[in-house]
C-alpha positions in Angstrom: -13.2 -199.0 -77.8 -14.9 -202.5 -78.1 -13.0 -203.3 -81.0 -9.2 -202.4 -78.6 -10.7 -204.9 -76.1 -11.7 -207.5 -78.9 -7.9 -207.1 -80.2 -6.7 -208.2 -76.8 -9.0 -210.7 -75.6 -8.0 -213.1 -79.0 -4.2 -211.8 -78.1 -4.8 -213.7 -74.3 -6.5 -216.4 -76.5 -3.6 -217.4 -78.0 -0.9 -217.3 -75.2 -4.3 -218.9 -72.3 -3.0 -222.6 -71.8 -5.7 -223.7 -69.1 -8.7 -224.6 -70.7 -10.9 -222.9 -68.0 -9.4 -219.7 -69.2 -9.6 -220.3 -72.8 -13.5 -221.4 -72.2 -13.8 -217.6 -70.3 -11.9 -216.0 -72.7 -14.0 -217.6 -75.8 -17.3 -216.3 -74.2 -16.0 -212.7 -73.7 -14.9 -212.8 -77.3 -18.5 -214.0 -78.3 -19.5 -211.0 -76.3 -17.5 -208.1 -77.6 -18.6 -209.6 -81.4 -22.1 -209.3 -80.6 -21.7 -205.9 -79.1 -19.8 -204.8 -82.2 -22.3 -206.1 -84.5 -24.9 -204.2 -83.2 -23.7 -200.9 -82.5 -25.1 -198.4 -84.2 -23.1 -197.0 -87.9 -20.2 -194.4 -86.3 -21.7 -190.4 -86.5 -19.8 -188.4 -88.7 -16.7 -186.4 -87.3 -17.6 -183.1 -88.4 -21.2 -183.0 -88.4 -20.9 -179.0 -90.5 -19.3 -181.0 -93.2 -22.4 -183.8 -93.0 -25.1 -181.2 -93.0 -23.3 -179.3 -96.1 -23.4 -182.7 -97.9 -26.4 -183.6 -97.0 -27.8 -180.4 -98.6 -26.8 -180.5 -101.8 -25.5 -177.9 -104.4 -22.2 -176.3 -103.7 -21.6 -173.0 -101.8 -22.1 -169.4 -103.0 -19.9 -166.7 -101.3 -21.5 -163.5 -101.4 -20.4 -160.5 -102.4 -22.2 -158.0 -103.1 -24.4 -156.0 -101.0 -25.7 -152.5 -99.6 -26.1 -151.1 -96.0 -27.2 -148.0 -94.2 -27.1 -147.1 -90.9 -29.2 -145.3 -88.4 -28.0 -144.0 -84.7 -28.7 -146.8 -82.9 -27.9 -149.8 -86.1 -25.6 -151.2 -89.2 -28.2 -152.4 -91.6 -26.7 -154.5 -94.6 -28.9 -155.8 -97.2 -28.3 -158.8 -99.2 -30.9 -159.9 -102.3 -31.1 -163.5 -102.3 -34.2 -164.5 -105.0 -36.7 -166.5 -102.6 -35.2 -166.3 -99.8 -38.5 -165.8 -97.6 -39.7 -168.8 -98.6 -37.0 -171.6 -96.5 -37.7 -172.3 -93.1 -35.8 -169.7 -90.5 -33.5 -171.9 -89.5 -32.0 -172.0 -93.2 -31.1 -168.5 -92.7 -28.6 -168.3 -90.1 -26.3 -165.8 -89.1 -23.5 -165.6 -86.0 -22.2 -162.4 -84.7 -19.0 -161.2 -82.4 -18.2 -158.2 -81.2 -16.4 -157.1 -84.4 -17.9 -159.6 -86.8 -20.7 -161.4 -88.5 -21.2 -164.9 -90.4 -24.1 -165.3 -92.5 -25.1 -168.8 -93.9 -28.2 -169.5 -95.9 -28.6 -172.7 -96.5 -30.3 -174.8 -99.6 -32.1 -172.0 -101.6 -32.7 -173.3 -105.1 -29.8 -176.5 -104.6 -26.8 -173.8 -103.6 -25.9 -172.6 -100.5 -24.4 -169.1 -99.9 -22.2 -167.4 -97.0 -20.9 -164.0 -96.2 -18.2 -163.1 -93.5 -17.2 -159.4 -92.6 -14.5 -159.6 -90.3 -13.2 -156.5 -88.0 -15.8 -153.8 -88.3 -15.0 -150.7 -88.1 -16.2 -150.4 -84.2 -17.5 -153.1 -81.3 -21.4 -153.9 -81.8 -23.8 -155.8 -79.7 -23.9 -159.6 -79.9 -27.2 -159.8 -77.9 -29.1 -156.2 -79.9 -28.1 -157.9 -83.3 -30.1 -159.5 -85.3 -31.6 -160.5 -88.9 -34.8 -160.0 -90.9 -36.2 -162.2 -93.9 -37.8 -160.0 -96.0 -39.1 -161.1 -99.6 -36.2 -161.7 -102.0 -33.5 -160.1 -99.3 -31.8 -160.8 -95.9 -31.2 -157.7 -93.5 -28.3 -158.0 -91.0 -28.7 -156.0 -87.9 -26.0 -154.8 -86.2 -26.9 -153.1 -83.2 -23.8 -150.2 -82.4 -21.9 -150.5 -79.0 -22.0 -146.5 -78.9 -24.5 -144.4 -81.2 -21.7 -142.8 -82.9 -21.4 -142.4 -87.0 -18.8 -145.0 -89.2 -17.6 -143.6 -91.8 -17.5 -147.2 -93.7 -17.9 -150.7 -92.4 -14.5 -152.6 -91.7 -11.4 -151.6 -90.5 -9.6 -152.2 -93.5 -11.7 -150.2 -95.5 -11.2 -147.2 -93.1 -7.7 -147.8 -94.1 -7.6 -148.2 -96.9 -9.2 -144.4 -98.0 -6.6 -143.3 -95.7 -4.1 -144.4 -97.4 -5.7 -143.0 -100.9 -6.4 -140.1 -99.6 -2.7 -139.6 -98.3 -1.5 -140.0 -102.0 -3.1 -137.3 -103.0 -3.7 -134.6 -100.1 -0.4 -132.8 -100.2 0.3 -128.8 -99.9 1.9 -129.6 -103.2 -0.8 -129.4 -106.2 2.1 -130.6 -109.3 2.8 -133.9 -106.6 -0.5 -134.6 -105.9 -1.3 -135.3 -109.9 2.2 -136.7 -109.9 0.3 -139.4 -107.2 -2.4 -139.5 -109.2 -0.7 -140.4 -112.7 1.6 -143.1 -111.1 -1.7 -144.8 -109.7 -3.3 -144.4 -113.1 -0.5 -145.9 -114.7 0.0 -148.5 -112.3 -3.7 -149.8 -112.1 -4.5 -149.3 -116.3 -3.9 -151.2 -119.6 -1.6 -150.8 -121.9 -3.2 -148.5 -123.7 -3.8 -146.5 -120.7 -0.1 -146.3 -120.6 0.5 -145.7 -123.6 -1.0 -142.4 -123.2 0.2 -141.5 -119.7 3.8 -141.7 -121.2 3.0 -139.4 -124.7 1.6 -136.8 -122.3 5.0 -137.8 -120.2 7.2 -136.6 -122.8 5.4 -134.1 -124.1 5.5 -132.1 -121.0 8.8 -132.8 -120.5 9.5 -131.6 -124.3 7.7 -128.1 -123.6 9.3 -127.6 -120.5 12.4 -128.1 -121.5 11.3 -125.4 -124.8 10.6 -122.8 -122.2 13.6 -123.3 -120.3 15.3 -121.2 -123.4 15.6 -117.4 -123.4 13.1 -116.4 -125.8 16.4 -114.2 -127.7 18.5 -116.6 -128.2 
């Protein structure tokens, strides 16, 4: 803002012709220049980014965890060597009704993050918390309703239901076919060759079996 004021004063100076007006503008110009010089350096726009850069190291996404549940809580166990030596403020967990974010700052020169979105059921933000144990962070998500969760997230549930639908058919051979298709799609070249061979042999046996024995 001061810089804009200074630019405007300079512009007015170029247009001013009366000495009294020029003197006033010159005085204002010096005053603004002094204020700008004595201003503290500007703060970074993104405080979070500044925090990360001051911590050093780089950020690692946590993928490995264990989980358990009681009537009231979903418990997520995250193993991190030496986490108990960090200041408490270096381990942060932010909860929403259907998610949480974990950030562990400056552990052995690295930052660690974990995000869980689309939790299977709502949790209580106020009732949820974290505990720091030896080489472990325990995230406690307080259930809004005391009921058993079959999995952690909505995505996991949908994935399980799709798999179940693929194999849960009234015709056992159809279920087997679906399984073979899945194995073929996900398998390596060796697996595909094996399935192809078994498929050809099966078709050959079927065709032979169709021929009457007395011919």
